[in-house]
Every structure is written in structure tokens, then in C-alpha cells.
SERO-4910 file (N, C-alpha, C, O; in steps of 0.05 Angstrom, whole numbers):
BEGIN
 pado doro    nc1    nc2    nc3   cac1   cac2   cac3    cc1    cc2    cc3    oc1    oc2    oc3
  Met    A    704   -515   -558    678   -528   -558    682   -558   -558    694   -569   -576
  Ile    A    672   -571   -537    679   -600   -533    662   -619   -551    668   -643   -551
  Leu    A    642   -609   -564    626   -626   -582    629   -618   -611    612   -625   -628
  Gln    A    650   -603   -618    654   -594   -645    655   -618   -664    670   -637   -660
  Gly    A    638   -616   -685    637   -638   -705    619   -661   -698    616   -679   -714
  Lys    A    607   -660   -675    589   -682   -667    560   -676   -676    553   -653   -681
  Val    A    545   -698   -678    516   -695   -686    500   -708   -663    504   -730   -655
  Ala    A    481   -692   -652    465   -701   -630    436   -702   -639    424   -683   -649
  Met    A    423   -726   -634    395   -729   -638    380   -728   -612    387   -743   -593
  Ile    A    361   -710   -610    347   -705   -584    317   -708   -589    306   -694   -607
  Thr    A    304   -725   -574    274   -727   -576    262   -708   -555    274   -705   -533
  Gly    A    240   -696   -561    228   -677   -543    245   -653   -538    247   -643   -516
  Gly    A    259   -644   -559    279   -623   -556    269   -595   -558    286   -576   -559
  Gly    A    243   -591   -559    233   -564   -563    225   -549   -538    222   -524   -539
  Lys    A    222   -563   -516    212   -550   -492    226   -561   -467    238   -583   -468
  Gly    A    226   -545   -446    236   -554   -420    264   -564   -420    282   -552   -431
  Ile    A    267   -588   -408    294   -600   -406    305   -605   -434    329   -600   -438
  Gly    A    289   -616   -452    299   -622   -479    309   -597   -493    329   -598   -507
  Arg    A    295   -575   -490    304   -550   -502    331   -541   -491    349   -533   -505
  Ala    A    333   -542   -464    358   -534   -451    381   -552   -460    404   -542   -464
  Ile    A    376   -578   -463    398   -596   -472    405   -589   -501    429   -588   -507
  Ser    A    386   -585   -518    391   -579   -546    408   -553   -548    427   -552   -562
  Gln    A    400   -533   -533    414   -507   -533    443   -511   -524    462   -500   -535
  Arg    A    447   -526   -502    474   -529   -491    492   -545   -509    515   -538   -513
  Leu    A    482   -566   -521    498   -582   -539    506   -566   -564    528   -568   -574
  Ala    A    487   -550   -574    493   -533   -597    514   -512   -590    532   -507   -606
  Arg    A    513   -500   -566    533   -481   -558    560   -493   -557    581   -479   -560
  Glu    A    561   -519   -552    587   -533   -549    595   -546   -576    614   -562   -576
  Gly    A    582   -539   -598    591   -547   -624    575   -568   -639    582   -574   -662
  Ala    A    555   -580   -626    541   -602   -639    520   -592   -659    506   -572   -654
  Asp    A    518   -606   -681    495   -603   -699    472   -619   -688    476   -639   -673
  Leu    A    447   -611   -694    424   -622   -680    405   -636   -699    400   -627   -722
  Val    A    394   -659   -690    371   -672   -702    349   -671   -681    352   -683   -660
  Leu    A    327   -657   -687    307   -652   -667    281   -667   -675    270   -661   -696
  Leu    A    272   -685   -658    248   -701   -663    228   -696   -641    233   -702   -618
  Ala    A    204   -686   -648    182   -683   -628    156   -679   -644    157   -675   -668
  Arg    A    134   -680   -630    108   -679   -643    103   -651   -655     91   -649   -677
  Thr    A    111   -630   -641    104   -603   -649    127   -589   -663    148   -587   -651
  Ala    A    123   -579   -687    145   -568   -703    153   -540   -692    177   -534   -693
  Gly    A    134   -524   -683    141   -496   -676    164   -493   -657    183   -479   -663
  Pro    A    162   -505   -634    185   -503   -615    211   -513   -626    232   -503   -620
  Leu    A    210   -535   -642    234   -546   -653    247   -526   -673    271   -523   -673
  Glu    A    230   -512   -688    240   -492   -707    254   -469   -692    274   -458   -701
  Glu    A    244   -462   -669    256   -441   -653    284   -450   -643    303   -434   -645
  Val    A    286   -474   -633    312   -484   -624    331   -487   -648    354   -480   -645
  Ala    A    321   -497   -670    338   -499   -694    348   -472   -703    371   -470   -711
  Gly    A    331   -452   -702    340   -425   -709    362   -414   -691    381   -402   -701
  Glu    A    359   -420   -665    380   -412   -647    407   -426   -653    428   -414   -653
  Ala    A    405   -452   -659    429   -467   -666    442   -457   -691    466   -454   -693
  Arg    A    426   -451   -711    437   -441   -736    450   -414   -733    469   -407   -746
  Ser    A    439   -398   -714    451   -371   -709    479   -374   -697    495   -356   -698
  Leu    A    485   -398   -686    511   -404   -675    530   -417   -696    553   -423   -690
  Gly    A    519   -420   -720    535   -433   -741    531   -463   -742    546   -477   -756
  Arg    A    512   -474   -727    507   -503   -727    487   -510   -749    472   -493   -758
  Arg    A    487   -535   -757    466   -545   -774    444   -558   -756    450   -569   -735
  Ala    A    419   -556   -765    398   -568   -750    376   -579   -768    368   -567   -787
  Leu    A    368   -604   -762    348   -618   -777    323   -621   -760    324   -634   -739
  Val    A    301   -609   -768    276   -611   -753    258   -633   -765    252   -633   -789
  Leu    A    250   -651   -748    234   -674   -757    209   -677   -739    210   -691   -719
  Pro    A    187   -664   -746    163   -667   -730    152   -695   -732    150   -706   -754
  Gly    A    146   -708   -710    136   -735   -711    134   -747   -683    144   -736   -663
  Asp    A    121   -770   -682    116   -785   -657    138   -806   -653    139   -825   -668
  Ala    A    155   -801   -633    177   -819   -628    169   -846   -618    186   -864   -615
  Ser    A    144   -850   -611    135   -877   -602    125   -894   -626    116   -917   -621
  Gln    A    127   -884   -650    120   -899   -674    144   -908   -689    162   -892   -696
  Glu    A    146   -934   -694    170   -946   -706    177   -934   -733    200   -928   -738
  Lys    A    157   -931   -750    162   -920   -777    173   -892   -775    191   -884   -790
  Thr    A    162   -876   -757    171   -848   -754    200   -847   -746    216   -832   -757
  Val    A    207   -864   -726    235   -863   -717    254   -874   -738    276   -863   -742
  Glu    A    246   -895   -752    263   -906   -773    268   -885   -795    291   -881   -803
  Glu    A    247   -871   -803    251   -850   -823    267   -826   -813    283   -815   -827
  Ala    A    264   -819   -787    279   -797   -776    309   -803   -775    325   -787   -782
  Val    A    315   -828   -766    344   -835   -765    355   -837   -794    378   -828   -798
  Asn    A    340   -847   -812    350   -848   -840    355   -820   -851    375   -816   -865
  Gln    A    337   -801   -844    341   -773   -853    366   -761   -840    381   -747   -853
  Ala    A    370   -767   -814    393   -757   -800    419   -767   -813    438   -752   -817
  Ile    A    420   -793   -820    443   -805   -832    448   -793   -860    470   -788   -868
  Ala    A    426   -790   -875    428   -778   -902    438   -750   -901    453   -741   -919
  Thr    A    431   -735   -880    438   -707   -878    466   -703   -867    482   -687   -877
  Phe    A    472   -717   -845    497   -713   -830    517   -736   -833    541   -732   -827
  Gly    A    508   -759   -841    526   -782   -844    530   -798   -819    543   -818   -819
  Lys    A    519   -788   -796    524   -802   -771    506   -790   -749    494   -769   -753
  Val    A    504   -805   -727    493   -794   -702    512   -803   -680    516   -826   -675
  Asp    A    524   -783   -667    544   -789   -646    531   -790   -618    540   -805   -601
  Ile    A    509   -775   -615    497   -772   -588    467   -776   -592    455   -764   -609
  Leu    A    455   -792   -575    426   -795   -574    416   -788   -546    425   -800   -527
  Val    A    397   -770   -545    385   -762   -520    355   -770   -521    340   -757   -536
  Asn    A    348   -790   -505    320   -799   -504    305   -783   -482    306   -790   -459
  Asn    A    292   -762   -491    280   -743   -471    250   -742   -473    237   -731   -455
  Thr    A    238   -752   -494    209   -751   -497    195   -763   -472    203   -785   -463
  Gly    A    175   -750   -462    161   -761   -439    135   -746   -432    132   -722   -438
  Ile    A    117   -760   -418     93   -748   -408     89   -757   -379    102   -776   -370
  Glu    A     72   -742   -364     68   -749   -336     50   -774   -333     52   -789   -314
  Gly    A     31   -778   -352     13   -800   -349     -9   -794   -329    -10   -772   -318
  Pro    A    -27   -813   -324    -49   -809   -306    -40   -806   -277    -20   -816   -269
  Asn    A    -57   -791   -261    -52   -787   -233    -76   -800   -219    -97   -788   -215
  Ser    A    -73   -826   -211    -96   -841   -201    -86   -866   -187    -64   -876   -194
  Pro    A   -100   -876   -167    -94   -903   -157    -95   -923   -180   -109   -919   -200
  Ile    A    -81   -945   -178    -78   -963   -200   -104   -975   -210   -108   -979   -234
  Glu    A   -123   -979   -192   -149   -990   -201   -165   -971   -218   -184   -979   -231
  Gly    A   -158   -946   -217   -172   -926   -234   -159   -919   -260   -168   -902   -275
  Ile    A   -137   -933   -266   -122   -927   -291   -131   -946   -313   -132   -970   -309
  Ser    A   -137   -934   -336   -146   -951   -358   -121   -963   -372    -99   -953   -370
  Leu    A   -126   -985   -386   -104   -998   -401    -94   -978   -422    -70   -978   -428
  Ala    A   -112   -963   -434   -104   -944   -455    -85   -923   -444    -65   -916   -457
  Asp    A    -91   -913   -419    -73   -893   -407    -46   -906   -400    -25   -893   -403
  Trp    A    -46   -930   -390    -22   -945   -384     -5   -948   -409     19   -942   -409
  Asp    A    -17   -958   -430     -3   -963   -455      8   -937   -467     31   -937   -477
  His    A     -7   -916   -465      2   -890   -477     26   -880   -461     46   -870   -474
  Thr    A     26   -881   -435     48   -872   -419     73   -888   -425     95   -877   -429
  Met    A     70   -915   -427     93   -932   -434    103   -926   -462    128   -926   -467
  Ala    A     85   -921   -481     94   -916   -508    110   -891   -510    132   -891   -522
  Val    A    101   -870   -498    115   -844   -500    141   -844   -485    161   -835   -495
  Asn    A    140   -854   -460    164   -852   -443    184   -874   -448    208   -868   -446
  Leu    A    176   -898   -454    194   -921   -456    198   -931   -484    221   -935   -493
  Thr    A    176   -936   -498    178   -947   -525    194   -928   -543    209   -937   -560
  Ser    A    190   -902   -540    205   -883   -557    235   -886   -553    250   -886   -573
  Ala    A    244   -890   -528    273   -894   -523    282   -920   -535    304   -921   -547
  Phe    A    266   -941   -532    273   -967   -545    277   -964   -575    296   -974   -586
  Leu    A    257   -951   -588    258   -949   -617    282   -932   -626    295   -939   -646
  Cys    A    287   -911   -612    310   -894   -620    336   -909   -617    354   -907   -634
  Cys    A    339   -923   -594    364   -939   -591    366   -960   -613    387   -964   -624
  Lys    A    344   -974   -618    344   -995   -639    354   -985   -666    368   -998   -680
  Gln    A    345   -961   -673    352   -950   -700    379   -937   -700    393   -938   -721
  Val    A    387   -924   -679    412   -909   -679    437   -927   -674    458   -922   -685
  Ile    A    434   -947   -657    457   -962   -648    472   -976   -672    496   -976   -671
  Pro    A    458   -987   -692    474   -998   -714    493   -978   -727    515   -986   -735
  His    A    484   -953   -729    502   -933   -741    525   -926   -722    547   -921   -731
  Met    A    520   -926   -696    541   -921   -677    561   -945   -677    585   -941   -676
  Arg    A    550   -969   -679    568   -993   -680    587   -991   -704    611   -998   -701
  Ser    A    577   -982   -726    594   -982   -750    617   -963   -748    637   -965   -761
  Arg    A    614   -943   -730    635   -923   -726    650   -927   -700    669   -912   -694
  Lys    A    642   -947   -685    655   -955   -660    656   -931   -640    676   -927   -627
  Gln    A    634   -917   -638    632   -895   -618    604   -885   -616    588   -888   -635
  Gly    A    598   -874   -593    571   -862   -589    565   -859   -559    576   -873   -542
  Ser    A    547   -841   -554    537   -836   -526    507   -834   -527    496   -818   -542
  Ile    A    494   -851   -511    465   -851   -508    458   -842   -480    469   -852   -461
  Ile    A    439   -823   -478    431   -812   -452    401   -815   -450    386   -803   -466
  Asn    A    391   -830   -430    363   -832   -425    356   -812   -403    368   -811   -382
  Ile    A    336   -795   -408    326   -777   -387    303   -791   -372    281   -792   -382
  Ser    A    309   -802   -349    290   -815   -333    278   -795   -313    270   -773   -321
  Ser    A    278   -801   -287    266   -784   -267    274   -794   -240    281   -818   -237
  Leu    A    272   -777   -220    275   -786   -192    254   -807   -186    257   -825   -170
  Ala    A    231   -805   -201    210   -825   -198    219   -852   -209    205   -872   -203
  Gly    A    241   -853   -223    252   -878   -232    269   -892   -211    280   -913   -216
  Thr    A    271   -880   -187    286   -892   -166    270   -895   -140    280   -906   -120
  Arg    A    245   -886   -141    228   -888   -117    199   -889   -126    192   -883   -149
  Gly    A    181   -898   -109    153   -898   -115    140   -872   -109    146   -859    -89
  Ile    A    121   -864   -126    105   -839   -121     75   -847   -122     66   -859   -141
  Ile    A     61   -840   -101     33   -848    -99     17   -838   -123     20   -816   -132
  Asn    A      0   -856   -133    -19   -850   -156     -5   -845   -182    -17   -834   -201
  Arg    A     21   -852   -184     35   -848   -209     49   -873   -219     71   -872   -230
  Ser    A     35   -896   -216     48   -922   -223     56   -924   -252     78   -934   -257
  Pro    A     41   -915   -272     51   -917   -300     76   -901   -304     95   -910   -317
  Tyr    A     77   -876   -294    100   -859   -297    125   -872   -284    146   -874   -296
  Cys    A    121   -880   -258    144   -892   -244    154   -917   -258    178   -921   -261
  Ala    A    135   -934   -267    143   -959   -281    159   -953   -306    179   -966   -312
  Ser    A    150   -933   -321    164   -927   -346    191   -915   -341    210   -921   -356
  Lys    A    194   -900   -320    220   -887   -314    240   -907   -302    264   -905   -307
  Trp    A    230   -926   -285    247   -947   -275    256   -964   -299    280   -972   -300
  Ala    A    239   -970   -318    246   -986   -341    267   -973   -358    283   -987   -370
  Met    A    266   -947   -360    287   -933   -376    315   -939   -364    334   -941   -379
  Ile    A    316   -940   -338    342   -946   -325    350   -975   -330    373   -980   -337
  Gly    A    332   -993   -327    338  -1022   -332    347  -1026   -360    366  -1041   -365
  Met    A    333  -1014   -379    341  -1017   -407    369  -1006   -412    385  -1018   -426
  Ala    A    374   -983   -401    401   -970   -405    423   -988   -394    444   -991   -407
  Lys    A    419  -1000   -371    439  -1017   -359    444  -1042   -375    467  -1051   -378
  Ala    A    423  -1053   -386    426  -1077   -403    440  -1070   -429    458  -1084   -438
  Val    A    431  -1049   -442    442  -1041   -468    471  -1033   -465    487  -1037   -483
  Ala    A    478  -1021   -442    506  -1013   -438    525  -1038   -440    547  -1035   -451
  Trp    A    516  -1061   -430    532  -1085   -433    533  -1094   -462    553  -1104   -471
  Glu    A    511  -1091   -477    510  -1100   -505    529  -1084   -523    542  -1096   -540
  Val    A    530  -1058   -519    544  -1041   -538    571  -1031   -528    586  -1019   -543
  Gly    A    577  -1037   -503    603  -1028   -492    627  -1037   -508    646  -1021   -512
  Pro    A    628  -1062   -518    651  -1071   -534    655  -1054   -560    677  -1054   -571
  Asp    A    635  -1040   -568    637  -1023   -592    641   -993   -584    637   -975   -601
  Asn    A    649   -989   -559    656   -962   -550    632   -943   -550    635   -919   -555
  Ile    A    609   -955   -545    584   -939   -543    576   -939   -513    575   -960   -500
  Arg    A    571   -916   -503    564   -913   -474    534   -906   -472    523   -892   -488
  Val    A    522   -917   -451    493   -913   -445    490   -905   -416    497   -921   -398
  Asn    A    479   -882   -411    476   -872   -384    449   -859   -380    434   -855   -399
  Val    A    442   -854   -355    415   -844   -348    418   -819   -330    435   -819   -312
  Ile    A    402   -799   -335    399   -776   -317    371   -778   -305    351   -781   -319
  Cys    A    370   -775   -278    345   -775   -264    341   -747   -251    351   -742   -229
  Pro    A    327   -729   -265    321   -703   -253    301   -705   -230    283   -722   -231
  Gly    A    304   -688   -210    283   -684   -190    264   -664   -201    260   -661   -225
  Ala    A    251   -649   -183    233   -628   -191    248   -606   -205    268   -596   -194
  Val    A    239   -598   -229    254   -579   -246    238   -553   -249    214   -554   -254
  Glu    A    252   -531   -245    239   -505   -249    226   -503   -277    237   -514   -297
  Gly    A    203   -490   -278    190   -486   -304    160   -484   -300    150   -484   -277
  Glu    A    146   -482   -322    117   -477   -321    102   -500   -307     83   -494   -292
  Arg    A    110   -524   -311     95   -547   -299     97   -546   -268     76   -548   -255
  Ile    A    121   -543   -257    123   -543   -228    111   -518   -216    100   -519   -194
  Glu    A    112   -496   -230     98   -472   -221     68   -476   -219     55   -467   -200
  Arg    A     57   -489   -239     28   -495   -240     21   -513   -217      0   -508   -203
  Val    A     37   -533   -212     31   -552   -190     33   -537   -163     16   -541   -145
  Met    A     54   -521   -160     57   -506   -134     35   -487   -129     26   -485   -106
  His    A     25   -473   -149      3   -455   -146    -22   -470   -137    -37   -460   -120
  Lys    A    -27   -493   -150    -51   -508   -143    -49   -518   -114    -68   -516    -99
  Arg    A    -26   -529   -107    -23   -540    -79    -25   -517    -59    -36   -521    -37
  Ala    A    -14   -494    -66    -16   -471    -47    -45   -464    -42    -52   -459    -19
  Arg    A    -61   -463    -63    -89   -457    -60   -103   -478    -43   -119   -472    -25
  Asp    A    -97   -503    -49   -110   -525    -34   -103   -525     -5   -120   -534     12
  His    A    -79   -516      3    -70   -516     30    -72   -489     44    -64   -486     67
  Gly    A    -83   -469     30    -85   -443     42    -58   -429     47    -55   -415     67
  Leu    A    -39   -434     31    -12   -423     34     -6   -404     11    -19   -405    -10
  Thr    A     15   -388     14     25   -372     -8     41   -390    -26     50   -412    -18
  Tyr    A     46   -381    -50     63   -396    -69     91   -401    -56    102   -423    -57
  Glu    A    102   -380    -44    129   -381    -33    130   -401    -10    149   -416     -6
  Glu    A    108   -401      7    107   -420     29    105   -449     19    117   -467     31
  Met    A     90   -453     -2     88   -480    -13    114   -490    -25    122   -513    -21
  Val    A    129   -473    -39    155   -480    -49    174   -487    -27    188   -507    -28
  Ala    A    174   -471     -5    191   -477     18    184   -503     30    202   -519     38
  Lys    A    158   -509     33    149   -534     44    157   -558     27    167   -578     37
  Thr    A    154   -555      1    160   -577    -18    190   -583    -19    198   -606    -21
  Thr    A    206   -562    -17    235   -566    -19    249   -570      9    273   -570     10
  Ser    A    233   -573     30    245   -575     57    261   -601     60    278   -602     77
  Asp    A    255   -621     44    270   -646     45    292   -648     24    303   -669     19
  Thr    A    298   -625     12    320   -623     -7    343   -608      5    339   -585     13
  Pro    A    367   -619      6    389   -605     18    394   -577      7    401   -559     23
  Leu    A    391   -573    -19    396   -547    -30    372   -528    -27    374   -504    -33
  Arg    A    349   -539    -17    325   -523    -11    315   -508    -36    306   -485    -34
  Arg    A    316   -521    -59    306   -509    -84    302   -530   -104    311   -553   -101
  Phe    A    287   -523   -126    285   -540   -149    310   -537   -166    324   -517   -164
  Val    A    316   -558   -182    338   -555   -200    329   -541   -226    305   -538   -230
  Thr    A    347   -533   -242    341   -518   -267    345   -536   -291    361   -554   -291
  Pro    A    331   -530   -313    336   -544   -338    365   -543   -347    376   -562   -358
  Glu    A    378   -520   -341    406   -516   -349    424   -535   -333    445   -543   -344
  Glu    A    417   -541   -309    433   -560   -293    431   -588   -304    450   -604   -304
  Ile    A    407   -596   -314    404   -621   -327    420   -622   -353    433   -642   -360
  Ala    A    419   -599   -367    434   -597   -393    464   -600   -388    478   -612   -405
  Ala    A    474   -588   -367    502   -590   -361    511   -619   -356    532   -627   -364
  Thr    A    493   -634   -343    499   -662   -338    498   -678   -364    515   -695   -369
  Ala    A    479   -671   -381    478   -684   -407    502   -678   -424    513   -696   -438
  Leu    A    512   -654   -423    536   -646   -437    560   -663   -428    575   -673   -444
  Phe    A    563   -666   -402    584   -683   -391    582   -711   -402    603   -723   -410
  Leu    A    559   -723   -401    555   -751   -410    558   -753   -441    566   -775   -450
  Ala    A    552   -732   -455    555   -733   -484    584   -730   -493    591   -739   -515
  Ser    A    600   -718   -477    627   -712   -485    647   -733   -476    641   -752   -462
  Asp    A    672   -730   -486    693   -749   -479    703   -745   -450    718   -761   -441
  Glu    A    693   -724   -437    700   -721   -409    689   -744   -392    699   -749   -370
  Ser    A    669   -758   -402    658   -780   -387    664   -807   -401    648   -826   -399
  Ala    A    686   -808   -415    692   -831   -432    693   -858   -416    689   -879   -428
  Gly    A    698   -857   -390    699   -882   -375    674   -888   -360    673   -906   -343
  Ile    A    652   -874   -367    627   -878   -352    606   -890   -370    599   -879   -391
  Thr    A    595   -913   -362    572   -925   -377    556   -942   -357    566   -952   -337
  Gly    A    530   -945   -364    512   -960   -347    506   -947   -320    497   -960   -301
  Glu    A    510   -921   -319    507   -907   -293    482   -889   -293    472   -882   -314
  Val    A    473   -883   -269    451   -865   -264    460   -841   -248    471   -844   -226
  Ile    A    456   -818   -259    463   -793   -245    437   -779   -237    421   -772   -254
  Ile    A    434   -775   -211    410   -761   -200    417   -732   -198    437   -724   -185
  Val    A    400   -715   -210    404   -686   -208    379   -675   -195    359   -669   -209
  Ser    A    379   -672   -169    355   -666   -154    359   -646   -131    341   -641   -116
  Gly    A    383   -634   -130    388   -617   -107    393   -633    -81    394   -622    -59
  Gly    A    397   -659    -85    402   -677    -62    378   -692    -52    381   -708    -33
  Arg    A    355   -687    -63    331   -701    -54    332   -730    -63    342   -737    -84
  Arg    A    322   -748    -46    320   -776    -52    292   -787    -47    287   -811    -51
***
């Protein structure tokens, strides 16, 4: 197990990509610190980790609030003595509208959840990583962080900013042997994409299968990626197998650009 003895803090670790990452890191030996708004899914993931002999700390809370993050990191340090791996995965889609129809409140909320949460977690965790001269930070951005998507300006802006922040922080913490990288998933299998595909199929008079084929026609692999494929990439970046990699962006999209 390549993460034996490591402690991983994951935001949004109860569902989707975050859940898959939490499960994969635990299978590879990591103890977990799980921070998200809803306790139920986190408890399920924690239970799975404990069944593998791992320790797991469940911390329900809003990662976009500074006091919440400060207390969460303090609890993690009090419980485990360290945080070796930070995965900034918390995120929302935000409004779907032309920019003139987006309220400032919706803009601010999208930025807070997607970007401010990552900033706050880095701010609180990095001093502890510096003291131990090691650490790996992984920001979960999006393919939308590398291209524009119509009517999704807050989401795109927040995901581009996650990349810029990671590249800047990589320079700041590199001398202390802390690495900062970004994963940009494309469309990922799961309830959300299924819901979108069903709606689009109805709107266009197509079957679900026809809509999926149409949507993935510009993807070399002709399919959506899976949460487990994102988790495998996170495992690589969390482990010493990627010891020479920092400030980089890895796109996991089946080849879509």
C-alpha cells in the first residue's frame, strides 16, 4: 500500500469524485479527514475506511468558512498529528445563465464554494506541511478550467482560478518539498451527467443512448470518464510515484479538449 501511514484531508469526500478519491486513498493505506456539509455520506465513507483498518475523522461543515476550516485542520492535527495530503474537491455547478442574468450573490456563492474553500484549506494546512518538509496538495478543477463554456462564467472562472492558484502556490511551497497539482476532469459518469443526458435527449427527441453518443462524439475514447479514473490520478499525485511533479495540470477527459 503506497500511502501506508499517510493522512489525507478531502473536502467534499462523501459523493461522486470525492467519494471515489476517499475510497481509493483509504484502500492504499491512508487515514482520512473528511470535510463536507452533509454528515451522512461522510459517515458511510468513514465506515468503509474503518472496515479496512484505517482511521477516519468526520467533520461536517462548510469549507468556504474560515472558522470551520481552521477548526477542522486543528482537529485533524490533534487527532492524527499531521496532514500529508490535501484534496480540494468541494464544488458546485453554479448558475446556468448569460452573464447579465447572473446575480452577484450567485457569483459570490460559486466562488466561495469552488475557490475560497481551496484557498482556506491551503492556508490552514500548508504551515503544518512546511513544518514536516513534505506534502501533496491536489486541486480538483475541471475541463471548464481550461476552456470557456457558454452560460457558465462563474463556474469557469472559479475553475480557471484554481489552476492559477495552484501554479502560484507550487512556487511558494516547493522549497519545503510540498507539491501542488491540479486534476481537470471532463464529463464524469454518475447521477448528474445521467440527469443532464436524459433532459437533453428529451429536448432533442433522441434516446438516452443516442444523446450520449452525440455528446461523446468529440471525445477520442467515445465515453465519459469514471470517478475511479479520477481517483487513480489523485492517488498518483498523492503518492511518491509523482515526487518530481508540481505545478502541473492533468486533464482526465477521455481525450476531449
